[in-house]
Every structure is written in structure tokens, then in C-alpha cells.
C-alpha positions in Angstrom: 104.3 -29.8 -19.6 103.0 -31.2 -16.3 100.2 -29.0 -15.2 97.4 -29.6 -12.6 95.4 -31.7 -15.0 98.4 -34.0 -15.7 99.2 -34.3 -12.0 95.6 -35.2 -11.2 95.3 -37.8 -14.0 98.7 -39.3 -13.2 98.0 -39.6 -9.4 94.7 -41.3 -10.2 96.1 -43.7 -12.8 98.6 -44.9 -10.2 96.5 -44.4 -7.0 99.3 -42.2 -5.8 98.4 -40.6 -2.5 101.3 -38.2 -2.4 100.4 -34.5 -2.1 100.4 -33.2 -5.7 100.9 -29.6 -4.4 104.3 -30.6 -2.9 107.3 -29.6 -5.0 109.0 -33.0 -4.6 105.8 -34.8 -5.8 105.6 -32.5 -8.8 109.2 -33.2 -9.7 108.8 -36.9 -9.3 105.6 -37.1 -11.3 107.0 -34.9 -14.0 110.0 -37.4 -14.3 107.6 -40.4 -14.4 105.4 -38.8 -17.1 108.5 -37.9 -19.1 109.8 -41.5 -18.8 106.4 -42.9 -19.9 106.1 -40.7 -23.0 106.6 -42.5 -26.3 109.6 -41.2 -28.1 107.7 -40.9 -31.4 104.8 -38.7 -30.2 105.6 -37.2 -26.8 103.4 -34.1 -27.5 100.4 -36.1 -28.3 100.8 -38.2 -25.1 101.1 -35.0 -23.0 98.2 -33.3 -24.7 96.1 -36.5 -24.2 96.8 -36.4 -20.4 96.0 -32.7 -20.3 92.7 -33.2 -22.2 91.7 -36.2 -20.1 92.2 -34.1 -16.9 90.3 -31.1 -18.4 87.3 -33.0 -19.7 87.0 -36.4 -17.9 89.2 -36.7 -14.8 87.7 -33.5 -13.4 89.2 -31.3 -10.7 86.0 -30.2 -9.0 83.3 -32.9 -8.4 83.4 -36.5 -9.4 85.4 -37.6 -12.4 83.4 -39.0 -15.3 84.9 -42.6 -15.0 82.1 -44.1 -17.2 83.5 -42.2 -20.2 87.2 -42.5 -19.4 89.3 -44.5 -21.8 91.7 -45.3 -18.9 89.1 -46.7 -16.5 90.2 -50.3 -17.2 93.7 -49.6 -15.8 93.2 -46.5 -13.6 94.2 -47.7 -10.1 92.2 -45.1 -8.3 89.0 -46.1 -10.2 89.7 -49.9 -9.7 90.4 -49.3 -6.0 87.4 -47.0 -5.5 89.6 -44.1 -4.5 88.7 -41.4 -7.1 87.1 -39.4 -4.3 90.3 -39.2 -2.2 92.9 -39.0 -5.0 94.5 -36.7 -5.9 95.7 -35.5 -2.5 96.2 -31.8 -2.1 97.6 -30.3 1.1 95.7 -27.6 2.8 96.5 -24.1 1.6 98.3 -21.7 3.9 96.1 -18.7 4.8 97.1 -15.6 3.0 99.1 -13.0 4.8 97.2 -9.7 5.0 99.1 -6.5 4.7 97.7 -3.0 5.2 99.7 -0.7 2.9 99.8 3.0 2.2 100.5 3.9 -1.4 101.8 7.4 -2.1 101.0 9.3 -5.3 103.6 12.0 -5.1 103.4 14.7 -7.9 105.8 17.5 -8.7 106.0 19.6 -11.8 103.8 17.3 -13.9 105.8 14.2 -12.9 105.0 11.4 -10.5 107.4 9.5 -8.3 108.0 5.8 -9.0 110.5 3.4 -7.5 111.8 0.0 -8.7 111.2 -3.1 -6.6 114.1 -5.2 -5.5 115.6 -7.6 -8.0 114.4 -10.6 -6.0 111.2 -11.4 -4.3 107.6 -10.5 -5.0 107.1 -8.5 -8.2 110.9 -8.4 -8.7 112.2 -5.5 -10.7 108.8 -3.9 -11.5 108.1 -0.2 -11.1 105.6 1.0 -8.5 104.3 4.0 -6.6 106.2 4.4 -3.3 104.4 2.5 -0.6 104.9 1.1 2.8 103.3 -1.4 5.2 101.1 0.6 7.7 103.1 1.1 10.9 106.5 0.7 9.4 109.0 3.6 9.4 110.1 3.1 5.8 109.0 6.6 4.6 111.0 8.3 7.4 114.0 8.4 5.1 112.2 10.1 2.2 112.5 13.6 3.5 108.9 14.5 2.9 106.1 15.7 5.2 103.6 13.0 4.5 101.1 14.4 7.0 100.0 16.7 4.2 98.8 13.9 2.1 95.1 13.4 1.2 93.4 10.1 0.9 92.7 9.6 -2.8 91.4 6.0 -3.0 91.6 2.4 -1.8 92.1 -0.9 -3.4 93.0 -4.5 -2.8 95.3 -6.9 -4.6 95.4 -10.6 -4.0 98.5 -12.7 -4.6 98.8 -16.4 -4.1 99.9 -16.2 -0.4 99.5 -12.5 0.3 96.8 -9.9 0.1 97.4 -6.2 0.1 94.7 -3.8 1.4 95.9 -0.4 0.1 95.0 3.2 0.8 96.2 5.7 -1.7 97.5 9.0 -0.4 98.2 11.9 -2.7 100.7 14.8 -2.2 101.3 17.5 -4.8 104.7 19.2 -4.2 105.3 22.7 -5.4 
């Protein structure tokens, strides 16, 4: 398993200034870590890298090089680059979406729909909703002007943020 801790430790051990958030760098480093694992105890090797990253070669703030068992051969430490390695590219700003979520009730039941098989939240069930200003709900055959606001919420994904207003309609 090559997680953020392993990527950070590996990049510092080799003074590798490639962007560790780039998929190509992750693949390359994962292959390098796998090639370096001893055949007899690969799990111990991997766990040691993860622990080193979690406890000594820290993600926020300065690494604790004075207590690091790898300080004698850590290229970033020896070259004085622990403050600039690992390199992480700038995060893209989140895309903000204003959404209306419809709670549609009829005869003690509530309307749900299944999300598409691919994409964000693939295949999950949800209340019908739409991006504010879209015409998606036009095809539902309902008079949504009769809905009442029933709440608001926010959900943050990695690269997207939904600001949601709930609207309720009880159909008779």
C-alpha cells in the first residue's frame, strides 16, 4: 500500500522533486517501493514506511529528522531539502453548485432516483435534485411551484461542493 505517508517518505529519501499528487508519480513511486521491498517481509517494510511517515517524517510542519532512523541516507535531509520535498501541486478550487433537492411525498411514500452507473456517487439512490437554473425537472410532469422550502445543507466532495435547498411537495 502506497499512501500519502509512503509517498512523502519515499520522495524525501530520494530527494525526488516530482509532484506526489500526480498520478504518474504515484504509479512510478509505487513501482519503486514494490521493487525495493524485501521478498521475505514486504508487509513489515511497507508498514515501516507508513509509520515513519506518520510519526517522524511528518506531513505538516518540519519532519523530526533528529529522531529518524533514515537520516544518514535520506537525500532530502542530507541536501537540506526537507522543507521543499515532497512537492505537491496546487489543488484546483472546488466547483460550487447550487442545487435544489426535492422531497416528493405521495401516499406515505417518497420519490427516489438512482444516479447514473458512472460518475460521482455512481449507482447510489438519492432524492430527485437539479442544479439551480437547469431545466432537468421540466420532464417530471409536476408543478414544482407548489413546493415549500424545508431545509438547507451543504456537502463537500474533493473537487465539488453542493449548496442544497430542500423543497417539499406532498402530492394527493
